[in-house]
C-alpha positions as CSV (number, residue, x, y, z in Angstrom):
1,M,181.3,-2.2,-65.7
2,N,177.4,-1.6,-65.2
3,C,175.4,-4.7,-64.7
4,Q,172.6,-5.7,-67.4
5,I,170.5,-6.5,-64.7
6,C,170.4,-4.4,-62.1
7,G,172.4,-1.8,-63.7
8,K,174.5,-0.6,-61.0
9,K,178.7,-0.3,-61.6
10,S,179.5,-3.7,-59.8
11,A,179.5,-6.3,-62.9
12,S,183.2,-7.8,-63.3
13,I,184.3,-10.3,-65.7
14,K,185.1,-13.8,-64.7
15,K,186.9,-16.8,-66.2
16,V,184.9,-20.1,-65.6
17,T,185.1,-24.1,-67.0
18,K,181.8,-25.1,-68.2
19,S,180.9,-28.9,-69.6
20,F,178.1,-29.4,-72.4
21,G,176.5,-31.9,-73.2
22,R,177.3,-36.0,-72.3
23,G,179.1,-39.1,-73.3
24,P,180.8,-38.7,-76.6
25,R,179.0,-35.3,-77.5
26,L,180.5,-34.0,-74.3
27,V,183.0,-31.0,-74.5
28,V,184.4,-28.8,-71.8
29,I,185.2,-25.0,-72.4
30,E,187.9,-23.3,-70.4
31,D,188.4,-19.8,-69.5
32,I,184.3,-18.7,-70.3
33,P,184.0,-14.7,-69.7
34,V,180.9,-14.5,-67.5
35,L,180.1,-11.4,-66.2
36,S,179.1,-11.6,-62.6
37,C,177.8,-8.5,-60.6
38,S,178.5,-8.3,-57.0
39,S,174.9,-6.3,-56.1
40,C,172.4,-8.5,-57.5
41,H,174.7,-11.5,-57.4
42,E,173.2,-12.6,-61.1
43,S,175.9,-14.3,-63.7
44,Y,175.2,-13.9,-67.2
45,V,176.9,-14.1,-70.6
46,T,177.1,-11.6,-73.5
47,A,175.3,-12.5,-76.8
48,D,179.0,-12.4,-78.7
49,T,180.1,-15.1,-75.5
50,A,176.9,-17.3,-76.2
51,R,177.3,-17.4,-80.2
52,E,180.9,-18.6,-79.7
53,I,180.3,-21.3,-77.1
54,D,177.4,-22.6,-80.0
55,R,180.6,-22.1,-82.3
56,I,182.5,-24.1,-80.4
57,R,180.0,-27.0,-79.5
58,K,179.2,-27.8,-83.0
59,N,182.6,-27.7,-84.1
60,R,184.3,-29.4,-80.8
61,T,185.8,-32.0,-82.6
62,A,187.8,-29.5,-85.2
63,I,188.5,-27.2,-82.1
64,G,189.1,-29.3,-79.2
65,K,191.5,-31.4,-77.8
66,A,191.0,-34.6,-76.3
67,K,192.2,-34.9,-72.7
68,R,191.8,-37.8,-69.6
69,V,189.4,-36.2,-67.2
70,L,188.5,-38.0,-63.9
71,V,185.2,-38.4,-63.2
72,A,183.8,-38.8,-60.0
73,S,179.8,-39.9,-58.7
74,F,178.2,-37.8,-56.5
75,K,176.8,-40.2,-53.7
76,E,173.3,-39.3,-52.2
77,S,174.3,-40.1,-48.8
78,A,177.2,-37.9,-48.3
79,A,174.8,-35.0,-48.5
């Protein structure tokens, strides 16, 4: 697949999980298709994927399902 950034034929689709929002507006979206280029090391989503992410975020309570999740804080002293 051609990379839209560098034009080389070294882009592939990877599935990622990302969180959006905070507190009661937090939503975690799984299996987002991200194009990742092994030549220029850029990662990006298509316009269609960006629109779908926006749709999911706007309708998160109707689309998503509640799950329990563990939350850990990063300690500065560990860095």
